VOMI-579840 format. One line per field, with one value per atom (N, C-alpha, C): residue number from 1; residue in one letter; atom name; x, y, z. Coordinates in nm, 4 decimals. Layout:
N
i	NUM ...
aa	A ...
at	CA ...
x	X ...
y	Y ...
z	Z ...
//
This chain:
73
i	1 1 1 2 2 2 3 3 3 4 4 4 5 5 5 6 6 6 7 7 7 8 8 8 9 9 9 10 10 10 11 11 11 12 12 12 13 13 13 14 14 14 15 15 15 16 16 16 17 17 17 18 18 18 19 19 19 20 20 20 21 21 21 22 22 22 23 23 23 24 24 24 25 25 25 26 26 26 27 27 27 28 28 28 29 29 29 30 30 30 31 31 31 32 32 32 33 33 33 34 34 34 35 35 35 36 36 36 37 37 37 38 38 38 39 39 39 40 40 40 41 41 41 42 42 42 43 43 43 44 44 44 45 45 45 46 46 46 47 47 47 48 48 48 49 49 49 50 50 50 51 51 51 52 52 52 53 53 53 54 54 54 55 55 55 56 56 56 57 57 57 58 58 58 59 59 59 60 60 60 61 61 61 62 62 62 63 63 63 64 64 64 65 65 65 66 66 66 67 67 67 68 68 68 69 69 69 70 70 70 71 71 71 72 72 72 73 73 73
aa	M M M T T T H H H E E E E E E L L L D D D A A A L L L P P P E E E T T T G G G G G G F F F G G G Y Y Y R R R E E E E E E I I I R R R D D D G G G I I I K K K T T T R R R I I I P P P V V V M M M N N N P P P A A A F F F A A A L L L W W W Q Q Q K K K P P P D D D E E E P P P V V V S S S V V V L L L D D D S S S E E E G G G R R R R R R W W W M M M I I I G G G W W W A A A N N N G G G I I I K K K Y Y Y K K K R R R R R R M M M R R R D D D L L L
at	N CA C N CA C N CA C N CA C N CA C N CA C N CA C N CA C N CA C N CA C N CA C N CA C N CA C N CA C N CA C N CA C N CA C N CA C N CA C N CA C N CA C N CA C N CA C N CA C N CA C N CA C N CA C N CA C N CA C N CA C N CA C N CA C N CA C N CA C N CA C N CA C N CA C N CA C N CA C N CA C N CA C N CA C N CA C N CA C N CA C N CA C N CA C N CA C N CA C N CA C N CA C N CA C N CA C N CA C N CA C N CA C N CA C N CA C N CA C N CA C N CA C N CA C N CA C N CA C N CA C N CA C N CA C N CA C N CA C N CA C N CA C N CA C N CA C
x	0.2629 0.2500 0.1022 0.0685 -0.0704 -0.1030 -0.2327 -0.2760 -0.2275 -0.2281 -0.1816 -0.0324 0.0472 0.1902 0.2121 0.1348 0.1455 0.1073 -0.0017 -0.0449 0.0597 0.1342 0.2323 0.3581 0.3837 0.5039 0.4911 0.5988 0.5949 0.5888 0.5283 0.5116 0.6133 0.6649 0.7568 0.7044 0.7301 0.6875 0.5382 0.4964 0.3548 0.3049 0.1748 0.1144 0.0485 0.0563 -0.0131 -0.0891 -0.1253 -0.1915 -0.1638 -0.1809 -0.1791 -0.3079 -0.3530 -0.4760 -0.4430 -0.5094 -0.4954 -0.6336 -0.6413 -0.7651 -0.7514 -0.8398 -0.8408 -0.9801 -0.9857 -1.1146 -1.2107 -1.1564 -1.2395 -1.2840 -1.2335 -1.2732 -1.1505 -1.1652 -1.0556 -1.0396 -0.9191 -0.8918 -0.7746 -0.7856 -0.6749 -0.5891 -0.4593 -0.3641 -0.2780 -0.2790 -0.1955 -0.0472 0.0339 0.1789 0.2460 0.3632 0.4420 0.5302 0.5151 0.6002 0.7394 0.8442 0.9790 0.9954 1.0680 1.0911 1.2402 1.2759 1.4146 1.4161 1.5309 1.5436 1.5226 1.4469 1.4262 1.4978 1.5477 1.6078 1.5404 1.5445 1.4799 1.5836 1.5546 1.6377 1.6017 1.6966 1.6646 1.5475 1.4626 1.3477 1.2398 1.2400 1.1325 1.0373 0.9087 0.8171 0.8513 0.8375 0.8646 0.7336 0.6270 0.4983 0.3910 0.2988 0.1888 0.0600 -0.0517 -0.1840 -0.2438 -0.3070 -0.3752 -0.5165 -0.5929 -0.7270 -0.8240 -0.7877 -0.8723 -0.8232 -0.7230 -0.6725 -0.5703 -0.5216 -0.4183 -0.2821 -0.1954 -0.0606 0.0375 0.1281 0.2337 0.3662 0.4702 0.6060 0.6639 0.7305 0.7915 0.9422 1.0142 1.1599 1.2249 1.3563 1.4362 1.5140 1.5330 1.6197 1.6717 1.8021 1.8647 1.8223 1.8076 1.7736 1.6277 1.5416 1.3992 1.3199 1.2207 1.1352 1.0211 1.0000 0.8990 0.8018 0.6887 0.5947 0.5801 0.5557 0.5327 0.4136 0.3139 0.1941 0.2293 0.1837 0.2079 0.0838 0.1063 -0.0059 -0.0937 -0.2225 -0.3160 -0.2938 -0.3143 -0.2956 -0.4136
y	2.3032 2.2572 2.2542 2.3116 2.3116 2.1805 2.1540 2.0323 2.0341 2.1507 2.1627 2.1297 2.1750 2.1436 1.9932 1.9315 1.7868 1.7113 1.7504 1.6845 1.6952 1.8042 1.8272 1.7410 1.6865 1.6065 1.4709 1.4203 1.2844 1.1840 1.0693 0.9674 0.8558 0.8049 0.6921 0.5838 0.4599 0.3474 0.3227 0.2050 0.1699 0.1488 0.1362 0.1131 0.2400 0.2584 0.3648 0.3027 0.3833 0.3290 0.4188 0.3614 0.4387 0.4046 0.4957 0.4719 0.4388 0.3378 0.2967 0.2774 0.2923 0.2610 0.1181 0.0292 -0.1106 -0.1448 -0.1887 -0.2210 -0.1031 0.0184 0.1384 0.1826 0.1174 0.1501 0.1976 0.3123 0.3608 0.2663 0.2105 0.1104 0.1547 0.1373 0.1661 0.0415 0.0573 -0.0520 -0.0279 -0.1183 -0.0974 -0.1106 -0.0249 -0.0296 -0.0075 -0.0653 -0.0464 0.0758 0.1754 0.2931 0.2564 0.3120 0.2799 0.3246 0.2473 0.2811 0.2977 0.4005 0.4247 0.5065 0.5122 0.5816 0.7314 0.7913 0.9354 0.9937 1.1145 1.1820 1.3167 1.3691 1.4953 1.6022 1.7242 1.8389 1.8800 1.9383 1.9859 2.0841 2.0768 2.1668 2.1534 2.0457 2.0213 1.9180 1.9262 1.8208 1.6872 1.5816 1.4467 1.3804 1.4119 1.3489 1.4578 1.4445 1.5398 1.4631 1.5280 1.4731 1.5489 1.4769 1.5468 1.5830 1.6440 1.6913 1.5768 1.4534 1.3374 1.2573 1.3095 1.2444 1.1352 1.1194 1.0201 1.0765 0.9878 1.0294 1.0076 1.1049 1.0978 1.1304 1.0588 1.0927 1.1775 1.2849 1.3756 1.3650 1.3586 1.3512 1.3745 1.3713 1.4012 1.2789 1.2668 1.1653 1.2226 1.2176 1.2670 1.4100 1.4943 1.6348 1.6622 1.5594 1.5752 1.5451 1.6291 1.6074 1.5130 1.4080 1.3065 1.2956 1.2299 1.1906 1.0396 0.9785 0.8341 0.8127 0.7407 0.7130 0.6231 0.6596 0.5807 0.4962 0.3839 0.2972 0.3698 0.3419 0.3974 0.3331 0.4106 0.3586 0.2740
z	0.5751 0.4392 0.4034 0.2896 0.2456 0.1753 0.1604 0.0910 -0.0538 -0.1170 -0.2552 -0.2654 -0.1684 -0.1680 -0.1512 -0.0618 -0.0411 -0.1684 -0.2324 -0.3562 -0.4668 -0.4687 -0.5745 -0.5601 -0.4412 -0.4203 -0.4882 -0.5494 -0.6028 -0.4887 -0.5144 -0.4105 -0.4294 -0.3184 -0.3207 -0.2279 -0.2622 -0.1792 -0.1904 -0.1525 -0.1563 -0.2979 -0.3110 -0.4405 -0.4919 -0.6192 -0.6883 -0.8041 -0.9003 -1.0176 -1.1381 -1.2546 -1.3772 -1.4506 -1.5327 -1.6066 -1.7509 -1.8034 -1.9426 -2.0013 -2.1317 -2.2021 -2.2542 -2.2068 -2.2505 -2.3009 -2.4233 -2.4857 -2.4765 -2.4904 -2.4882 -2.3504 -2.2453 -2.1080 -2.0318 -1.9617 -1.8786 -1.7595 -1.7433 -1.6412 -1.5555 -1.4239 -1.3329 -1.3174 -1.3406 -1.3302 -1.2070 -1.1074 -0.9894 -1.0246 -0.9662 -0.9847 -0.8498 -0.8343 -0.7125 -0.7339 -0.6482 -0.6556 -0.6054 -0.6653 -0.6167 -0.4720 -0.3942 -0.2536 -0.2299 -0.1560 -0.1195 0.0079 0.0709 0.1991 0.1803 0.2710 0.2726 0.3939 0.3806 0.4951 0.5125 0.6334 0.6646 0.6968 0.6546 0.6905 0.8326 0.9055 1.0413 1.0388 1.1394 1.1578 1.0503 0.9741 0.8781 0.9363 0.9010 0.9487 0.8854 0.9617 0.9124 0.8713 0.9410 0.9167 0.9107 0.8149 0.8018 0.7786 0.8071 0.7787 0.6620 0.5687 0.4611 0.5065 0.4166 0.4535 0.4821 0.4439 0.4714 0.5914 0.6629 0.7829 0.7582 0.6333 0.6043 0.6418 0.6968 0.7362 0.6216 0.6048 0.5049 0.5702 0.5311 0.5714 0.4591 0.4953 0.3994 0.4143 0.3037 0.3119 0.1768 0.1777 0.0600 0.0141 -0.1173 -0.1774 -0.3091 -0.3266 -0.4501 -0.4847 -0.3824 -0.4040 -0.4368 -0.4293 -0.4595 -0.3333 -0.3043 -0.1877 -0.2276 -0.1466 -0.1727 -0.0565 -0.0847 0.0199 0.0146 0.1314 0.1401 0.2314 0.1839 0.2635 0.3796 0.4984 0.6181 0.6479 0.7122 0.7504 0.8503 0.8429 0.9402 1.0755 1.1781 1.3136 1.3558
//
């Protein structure tokens, strides 16, 4: 899996953010990403590292492939 493919996957679980303009200033607002069980297809990677060394779990839910950030070791 390339870094571009990983970046393109929607994220589930953990915290993310959205950006809003407040008082004329771009502000990041933390949000909780929805979390649900992911399953893996046979012979697919379950865990990958991005270019910055962060671990991600890859899996499927409702026919959509997702990524979930894993805790650092």
